[in-house]
C-alpha positions as CSV (number, residue, x, y, z in Angstrom):
1,M,0.4,-0.1,-0.1
2,Q,1.4,3.0,-1.5
3,R,1.0,6.6,0.7
4,F,0.6,9.4,-0.1
5,A,1.8,12.6,1.8
6,K,-0.9,15.2,3.1
7,P,-0.7,18.6,1.1
8,T,0.7,21.3,3.0
9,T,0.8,25.1,2.3
10,N,4.3,26.4,1.7
11,P,5.0,30.2,1.9
12,L,7.3,30.5,-0.3
13,I,5.1,28.8,-3.2
14,D,1.8,30.0,-1.9
15,S,0.4,33.3,-2.9
16,P,-0.5,36.6,-1.1
17,P,-3.5,36.7,0.3
18,F,-5.3,39.1,-1.6
19,C,-8.1,39.4,-4.2
20,L,-8.2,41.5,-7.5
21,E,-9.8,44.7,-7.5
22,E,-9.2,45.9,-10.9
23,K,-6.1,46.4,-13.7
24,I,-4.5,50.2,-13.6
25,R,-2.6,50.0,-18.2
26,L,0.4,52.2,-18.1
27,S,2.0,50.8,-21.2
28,G,1.8,51.0,-24.6
29,M,2.9,53.7,-27.7
30,W,0.9,56.4,-25.8
31,Y,3.8,56.6,-22.5
32,G,6.9,56.4,-24.9
33,L,6.1,59.7,-26.7
34,C,5.0,61.2,-23.8
35,A,8.0,60.8,-22.1
36,V,10.3,61.4,-25.1
37,A,7.6,65.1,-24.9
38,V,8.5,66.5,-21.4
39,G,11.6,65.8,-21.9
40,L,12.2,68.2,-25.1
41,A,9.6,70.1,-23.2
42,I,11.7,70.5,-20.0
43,L,15.0,71.3,-22.2
44,V,12.8,73.7,-24.5
45,V,11.7,75.7,-21.7
46,W,14.8,75.7,-20.0
47,Q,16.2,77.3,-22.9
48,W,13.9,79.8,-23.7
49,L,13.8,81.1,-20.1
50,A,17.4,81.2,-19.2
51,P,19.8,81.1,-22.5
52,W,23.2,79.2,-22.4
53,P,25.6,81.7,-22.8
54,S,28.1,79.8,-25.1
55,R,27.0,77.6,-28.0
56,V,30.0,74.7,-26.9
57,V,28.4,71.6,-26.8
58,P,29.4,68.5,-25.3
59,P,30.9,65.4,-26.9
60,L,28.3,62.8,-28.0
61,T,29.9,60.5,-25.4
62,T,29.6,62.6,-22.7
63,L,25.8,63.3,-23.3
64,L,25.2,59.5,-23.5
65,I,26.9,59.4,-20.3
66,V,25.0,61.7,-18.6
67,S,21.9,60.6,-20.4
68,V,22.1,56.8,-19.0
69,G,23.5,57.3,-15.7
70,S,20.4,60.1,-15.2
71,G,18.0,56.7,-16.0
72,A,20.3,54.7,-14.2
73,C,20.4,56.6,-11.2
74,Y,16.3,57.2,-10.9
75,A,16.1,53.3,-11.3
76,L,18.4,52.5,-8.6
77,V,16.8,55.0,-5.9
78,R,13.7,53.2,-6.9
79,F,15.1,50.2,-6.4
80,A,15.8,51.0,-3.4
81,L,13.7,53.0,-2.0
82,H,11.3,49.6,-3.7
83,W,13.0,47.1,-0.9
84,G,13.2,49.4,1.9
85,A,9.5,49.8,2.1
86,R,8.7,45.9,1.4
87,I,11.4,45.7,4.3
88,V,9.1,48.5,6.6
89,V,6.0,46.6,5.3
90,T,6.9,43.0,6.5
91,Q,7.8,44.9,9.9
92,N,4.6,46.6,9.9
93,Y,2.2,44.2,8.7
94,A,1.7,40.6,10.4
95,P,1.2,37.2,7.9
96,V,-2.1,36.4,6.9
97,G,-1.8,32.5,7.4
98,R,1.6,31.3,6.4
99,V,2.2,34.0,3.8
100,H,2.8,37.5,4.0
101,P,1.2,39.9,2.3
102,A,4.2,41.8,0.8
103,A,6.0,38.6,-0.2
104,T,6.1,38.8,-3.3
105,G,6.5,42.7,-4.1
106,E,2.8,44.3,-2.9
107,L,3.0,46.7,-1.2
108,P,0.0,49.1,0.6
109,R,-0.7,52.2,-1.3
110,T,0.9,54.4,1.1
111,A,4.3,53.1,0.5
112,F,3.3,52.5,-3.3
113,L,3.4,56.3,-3.7
114,V,6.7,57.2,-1.7
115,V,8.4,54.7,-4.3
116,L,6.7,56.3,-6.9
117,L,7.0,59.7,-6.2
118,A,10.1,60.2,-4.3
119,P,12.7,59.1,-6.6
120,G,12.2,61.8,-9.1
121,L,12.7,64.2,-6.0
122,V,15.8,62.5,-5.0
123,C,17.6,62.9,-8.1
124,A,16.4,66.2,-9.3
125,L,17.6,67.6,-5.6
126,G,20.8,65.4,-6.0
127,Y,21.5,67.0,-9.3
128,T,21.1,70.4,-7.8
129,L,23.1,70.4,-5.5
130,A,26.0,68.3,-7.3
131,A,25.7,71.5,-9.5
132,K,25.4,74.3,-7.2
133,M,28.7,72.2,-5.4
134,F,30.2,72.3,-8.8
135,A,28.8,75.1,-10.8
136,A,27.5,73.3,-13.7
137,F,24.0,74.2,-14.5
138,G,26.1,73.3,-18.3
139,P,24.2,71.4,-20.8
140,E,25.2,67.8,-19.3
141,F,22.6,69.0,-15.9
142,R,20.0,70.1,-18.4
143,L,20.0,67.2,-20.0
144,A,20.2,65.6,-17.0
145,V,17.0,66.8,-15.3
146,A,14.8,66.4,-18.6
147,V,15.7,62.8,-18.8
148,I,14.3,62.5,-14.9
149,G,11.8,64.2,-16.3
150,G,10.7,61.9,-19.0
151,V,11.3,58.5,-16.8
152,A,9.5,60.1,-14.4
153,I,6.3,60.5,-16.2
154,R,4.8,56.8,-16.0
155,D,5.2,57.3,-12.2
156,L,3.2,60.5,-11.9
157,R,0.6,59.0,-14.2
158,A,0.6,56.0,-12.1
159,A,1.1,58.2,-8.8
160,Y,-2.0,60.0,-10.1
161,C,-4.4,57.2,-10.4
162,V,-3.5,55.6,-6.8
163,M,-4.2,58.4,-5.4
164,R,-7.7,58.5,-6.3
165,L,-8.2,54.7,-4.9
166,S,-8.7,54.0,-1.3
167,S,-5.9,54.2,1.6
168,S,-7.0,50.2,2.1
169,L,-5.9,49.1,-1.2
170,W,-2.6,47.2,-2.3
171,F,-0.6,47.4,-5.4
172,K,2.2,45.5,-7.2
173,E,3.9,46.7,-10.3
174,R,3.3,44.5,-13.5
175,R,5.3,45.0,-16.9
176,G,2.0,46.8,-18.7
177,G,1.0,48.6,-15.6
178,L,-0.8,47.8,-12.0
179,D,-2.4,45.4,-10.0
180,V,-5.1,47.2,-7.8
181,L,-5.2,44.3,-4.8
182,R,-7.8,44.2,-1.7
183,L,-5.9,43.0,1.5
184,L,-8.4,39.4,2.2
185,E,-9.7,39.3,6.1
186,R,-7.5,36.5,8.3
187,K,-8.6,33.5,8.9
């Protein structure tokens, strides 16, 4: 006679205790075009309000390094904030059953808004302080701010959608948008 093991729950495999309320779509060609338009608008307005006296254009490699570095800085700050928020959430919320609500990256509304809004502010303030310290309000600084503005537009759109929803909801970022989740009651 063969014995079968009684099925058990595994907190690493079990899904978090949520029910899906809705999905918010944040992808498509419109968002890419909007990001480029915001970056260009920042550069045009800046040039119009405060024209640069010299017309020396930095080398292309410098401009590429600044733009890639700005995008990477934004992504690293956002990544660090997301993990910091997950650590705080795991300390402040108790597991439901054997699974913690933040097990696969879900965050409550307030923590998710911090993750969406803070990277743009941190990067812009960091670049402003660096430019003040080194007196380098040149084309590189303007390009860095424009790249951060273009990259942050998706997060600002997501923050606008999240702010309109209830504070009891949780959010998980997916490739094409956000999952809006409701935490199930304890059993």
